[in-house]
N, C-alpha and C positions, 0 to 999 in steps of 0.2 A: 222630830222624837229621839232623844239621847240615846246611843246604843249602847247597849249594857254589855259587860264582860265579868267572865270569874274573876280575870288575874287582866292586868295590863302590866308590861313592860318597857321602860322607858332607858332608851340606851339599846343599841343593838352592835357592839363590841363583842370582845370573847366572852365576858362575863353574861352581859345581856343576850345574848345569842343563845349562850346555854341555858340559861335562866328557863327563856321562852319555851326551848326544847323539851326541858323536864318539865315544866307547868304542862305541856299538851300533851306530853306523855301521860301523864298523871290524869288524864281528861279533862283540864280545864278550856273553858273557851278563853282563849288567849289572843290579846293585841300587842304585836312588838311596835314601837315607836323610834324613829331614828329622824335626828335631824339634818343631818347631812345624806347622802346617797348612801347604800350600803358597801361595805369595804372602802370606806373612805381614808384617807392619808392625814386626816387631822389631828387624830387621839392617839391610842396607843396598839391598838389592834391589828395593823395593817404590816404584810410584809412577807419576806420568805420565809423567815426560821426566827424560833424561839428556843432557848435551852429547855429543856427536860432532863430533870435529876430526881434523884432522892436525897442529896447530897446537900444536909441545910445542919445550920450550927444551932438548931433547936429541934430535940426530937418530936415536939407536937407537927411541925412542917414534914419531917421523915414520916410520921405516921399516916399524915393526910397524904403522901403522897402514894403512899400504899394504896389507897382508896382510890386515888385520881386516875394511876397508871392503868386498871382494867377497864375504867371509863372511858379514856381513849381507846384502848384495844376495841370494846364495843365500838365506839363511835366510827371508826374507821371501816369495821364490819359492815354496820349498816350504812354507811356511805359509800362502801363499794370503791375506796380510794385510800392511797395511802396519806395517812397525817403524821405519821411518827416513824422517824429514821434513827436507827440505832448507831450510835458511833463509839460510845464508852466515855469517858470523862474523867478528865486530868487536875487536880487541882494542886499546884506545885509553889513552891515559894520556902523559906529558911523556916525549920521546923520551931524555931521560939517565936515566930510571929502570933500575935494573939489569933487572928483570925484563924489561922492555919490549926492552932492549939483546939480552939472553939471548936472547929469541924469535928476534929480527930474525936475529941471526948463527946461530941453529940452522938456521930455514927456509933462508936462504943455502947454507949449508954441505948441508942433506940437496936443495937443489935444487929446493923447493917452490916451486909456481906462488902468488903473493900478490901484492896492492896496495897498496903505501904510501900513504896518505891524509894529506893536512893536514886540517888544522882545518874550514876551508871547504870542502873536498871532503866530509869526513865530513856536514858540515850541511846541505849541496846534496843529497847522497844519502838522508841519514836525517836531517831535520828533527826529530825526536824526541827527539834528545840537545841538551843543552845544556853544550858542554865549553869547559874554561877556554883562553883564549887560550895560543899555543904548546902546546896538546896535539896529538899525531896519533893515526894509527889505521894497524894492518895487518888487511888484510881477507881473507878466504879464501872461497871460494866454495861450499866442499863442505860445510863445516861444518853443523850440524844439530841435531837432537834425537833421541834413542831412546826408543818407548815402553816407558819399564822393563818393568812387570809384563808386559807382552804378550812383550816377548822370552823372559823367564824362561819362562813358561808354554808359549811356541812351542817354546823347546828341551825341556822336559818332555812332552810333547804329543807330539814327533816321535820322541825316544828311546822312548816307548812304543810309538807306532807298528812300531818296529826291535825291539820285544821287552824293553826295559828292564823290569823292575818297579821300581815306586814306591810306596815308603812313607812316608806324613808321619805327624804325631804321633806319630815313634818315636826317643824317645832313645835315642842310642849311650851304654854307662854303660862301656865297656872296648875297645880296641883293642891285639890283643897279636900283635904281627907276629914271625913264626920264620923260618930261614931260607929256606923255600920258601914261605910263603903268609902269611895273616894271618888270625887271630880277631875276629871283632866281635860283642859281648854288646849285645844292647838290652835292654829292661826286660821285652821277652817272649821273647825269641829268643836263638838263637845262629847265626851264618853264618862259612863260611869263603870265602875268596877267593885267588886266585892275586897279588893286586895291589888296591892302593887309593889312591885321590887323597882328600886332607882337603880340603875346600874351606869349612871353618866360619865365615868371616868373624869377627866380635867374640870368636869362641868359641875362637879360635885358641890363644892363649896358654897357657892351662889342658889342651888338648887335647893340644898340641905338648910341653908340660912332660913329661905322662903317658909320652912317647915320649924322654925326654931331650935335649928340643930347647928351650933357654931363652932365646927372643927377648923382644926390648926393646920390645914392641907394646904401644901405649897406645888405648884408645878415646875417638873425639872425638866426643859426641853435639851433631850439629849441627842447626840449626833451618832451614826451609825455611817461607818465605812465599809466598802467591798474591796478587795485589793487581790490582784491578779498575781497566783503565785508563777514563780519561775519555771516549777513544774506541776502540772495541775494533778498528774496522777500521785503527786506525795501530800495531796490536799484535799484527799476525798472521803467519806465517810468510810470507817473501816480503817483507812489507812494512818487516819490522822483524828483525835478527838475533840470535842469540844474540851474548851480548857478554862481556867479560873486560874491568874496569877496572884497568891495572896502577896500584895506591896501597898503601899501608901506611899505616895510619893510623885514625883514628876509627871507621871504616869495615870494620877488619877485613882479610885478607889475601886481596886481589885479590876484591873484589865482582864477581858475574856474575848474569846474568838469561838466561830462558827465554821466547820467546813459543809460543803454543798456537793450535792452528786454532780449536777450541772455545772460545769466548769466556766459557764460565760458568766455565773454569779459569782466567783471567786471565794476567798474567804472573810469572813464578819468578822470586823474588830472595833470593841470600843471599849469604855469603861463604866463600872455598875455605878457609880455616884460621882461625885466631884464637880457638878456641874453647876452654874450659878442658877437661882429659881426665881420664880414670878409668881404672881398673886393670882391672875385670871389667864385662861385661854386668850383674852385679848391682847394682852401682852408679848404673847410668844413671838420671837421673831424666828420664822422660818427658814431663813436665809443659812446654809451650810457654811461652815467657817473653814478655808483654806488652811490657815493654819493649824487647825485642831488635824486636818486628815495626813500632816506631814508630821505631826507631834506622833500621833498613835501610829506612824508607819516607822518612826526612830524606834518605838517598845519593839515591833517588827524584827526590826534591825537588829536590834540586841538580844532580842531572846529566840526568836524564828524568822531567822533570813532569808528562808527560802518562799515567806511570805508575804514579802515585802516590797512587794512588786508595783505596777502601774496601778492609780486607783479606777475603776470601775464605773463605781458610782457612790453617792453617798448623799445622805436626807436627815432631817432632823423628826423628832418623834417626842411624843411626852410620857413623864414618869408623873405620877400622882400621887405623892410621897406623903404618909404621916411622920412625925416624930421620930417614934421609934421603929419607923419601916414595917411595921405591922400592920395587916389588912383591917378593915372595916367591915363584919358582916354581921348583921343586928337588925334587932326591931324598932321602930320608933318607940321614944319609955310611954307615950301616952296614946298612940295609936299602933297596936301589934299587927295590924293589918298592913301597915307600911314598911317594907322590909328594904335594907340598906345595905349596899355592897359599895364599897368603895375604899379610895387608899390603897391600890394594889403594889405601889411603890419600887415598879419596874421589875420587880420579880412575881408577877401573881400570873403570867399567861400561862404557865404550866398547870395551876391549879383550875384554870376558867372553866373545864367542865365540871369539876366537883363543886366548886365555889356556885355555880350556876343550880345545880342539885339541891345544893345545901339551903339556898336562897328561894327554890320552888318548895322544898319541904317546908321551911320556917315559917314561908306564907301560907300555906295548907294547913298546916297540923301545929304553927306556934312553935316549935321548938325541933331541934335537931338533934341526931345520936353524936354527931362529931365533936371533940372538944373546939369551942370558939373562944376559950376564955382571955385568946391574947387579941380578940376581934372585936371586944365589946365598945360600943359609943361612949359610954359613961368615964373611960378610963381618964380622958383629956381635961373633961371641966364638967359644972352642973350646969343643966341643960336650961333652958332660958323659957322654958314654956311649961 
């Protein structure tokens, strides 16, 4: 006998785990399916930290973060563990840089509180930086880090507490929508549901193509480096901020970094974009590049010399990138009970709890009160079904 659920979520990463949590919170009978083990390293939602920030070059994202922050606070209260660590956030660069100007204009339009700092201001507050003459900074106090894996597992655990069933190491082989529901085949079972949420990360292109939706998604394997500071006390949250360097050049697009409370983790350094892309997860080479780890250390030597210590660890993870770097949060054009979250483009983790709630509400009600004008499936191409 086919087991029936009100809702099935495929993919238990950052967004999928949150969708399952909010669906279960709404009283839905939920099944969460994950092809790998929970908290696996193959995708985008594993690790110690991701940046959380209001600071965006589009007011739509700033306003979404105004809704996301309270959800994170509520989640950590319910989970009874710290998921958000406040550090403050510094964007620095030459003021004529396009991205610097766009960020400042967006924050002004959204009436976001921030400080505009001179190079001297930055040096007084954070002497760890050695900035070039003429550089400036935009400082926002509420920026910080999210404890990535803990956030995912908290959503999963609390979804289960509300009755959700979770099956990991269960690849889905077929999703078949109909007029009034969806059939889901795994390699062992067949399930049915009234509505389904597809949050499959870097596997989205193939999964959505099976649904007649051909999206121009690319997979960008990026590399993270964790470096031992010369003086660890100078690089702890509250002493050193998360930062973004507004520059495009030899160090890639917008290098950034995250401090950690645990000195054994060191300072995380990477770049936002600028990596080569591949077409499928099967094309990904997860082998870290020694050349890259030295390259990003050279960035630290130039701008944050105290952080340019020995490499503690490095690994590669995946961005699933849309051409415009905006998300996909929408319904299937012919099956509104099929809801899609994809293409979070390397900057989506801070939104995952909100995206999960938006997808849950969209699946149940057919609409969401949030502004999703940037996130429509149809912005890329006419659909083939």
